[in-house]
C-alpha positions in Angstrom: 66.7 4.1 118.1 64.5 1.1 117.6 60.8 2.1 117.2 58.6 0.5 119.8 56.0 -0.6 116.7 58.1 -2.5 115.3 60.1 -4.4 117.9 58.2 -6.2 120.6 60.5 -8.2 123.3 59.4 -11.9 124.1 60.7 -13.4 126.4 65.0 -14.1 124.9 63.7 -12.8 121.6 63.1 -10.2 120.0 60.6 -9.4 117.0 61.0 -7.3 114.2 58.4 -6.1 111.7 59.2 -6.4 107.9 58.1 -3.1 106.7 56.4 -3.4 102.5 59.0 -2.4 100.7 60.6 -5.9 102.6 63.0 -4.1 105.2 63.6 -5.9 108.6 65.7 -3.5 111.8 68.3 -5.1 113.1 67.9 -4.6 117.1 70.8 -2.3 118.6 71.6 -4.9 121.1 72.2 -7.4 117.8 74.3 -5.4 115.7 76.5 -4.1 118.7 77.6 -7.6 119.6 78.0 -8.7 116.0 79.8 -5.3 115.5 77.4 -5.0 112.6 78.1 -1.0 110.9 75.9 0.8 108.7 77.0 0.3 105.1 78.4 -3.4 106.0 76.8 -6.3 103.9 75.1 -9.7 105.4 74.5 -12.6 103.4 70.7 -13.2 103.2 69.7 -17.1 103.4 67.1 -19.6 103.6 68.0 -22.4 106.3 64.2 -24.7 105.9 61.5 -22.5 107.5 63.9 -19.2 108.7 66.0 -16.5 107.2 69.6 -16.2 108.1 72.1 -13.3 107.8 75.1 -13.6 108.5 77.5 -10.3 108.8 80.2 -10.5 105.7 83.8 -9.7 106.9 86.8 -9.0 104.9 89.3 -11.3 103.7 91.7 -9.4 105.9 89.3 -9.7 109.4 89.5 -13.5 108.6 93.3 -13.4 108.3 94.6 -15.5 111.2 91.5 -17.9 111.9 92.7 -21.0 111.3 94.7 -22.2 114.1 98.4 -23.5 113.1 100.3 -22.7 110.8 100.9 -23.2 107.2 103.7 -22.4 105.6 103.8 -20.9 102.3 105.3 -23.0 100.4 103.4 -26.5 101.7 100.8 -24.2 100.2 102.5 -24.6 97.0 103.3 -27.8 97.2 100.0 -28.7 97.6 99.1 -26.8 94.5 101.2 -27.6 92.1 103.8 -30.7 93.0 107.1 -30.4 92.8 108.5 -32.9 89.6 109.5 -36.0 90.1 
């Protein structure tokens, strides 16, 4: 449960408070919609004047996210062109 002293809803935006240890709580609705689990890693980056958190997904979860099919031989040939 999220402490109402930490989170205030303003229109469609959620405001969170930074703790004395510089920690923030990701609101439940956001955690659930992104499938973020306790202990999962997120990348933190500065973009202009804001902070963005991007969930880190394991390589297995990323498998197949590209459209189309690439044969292993095509990939190998790009890395090591055949002699001749």
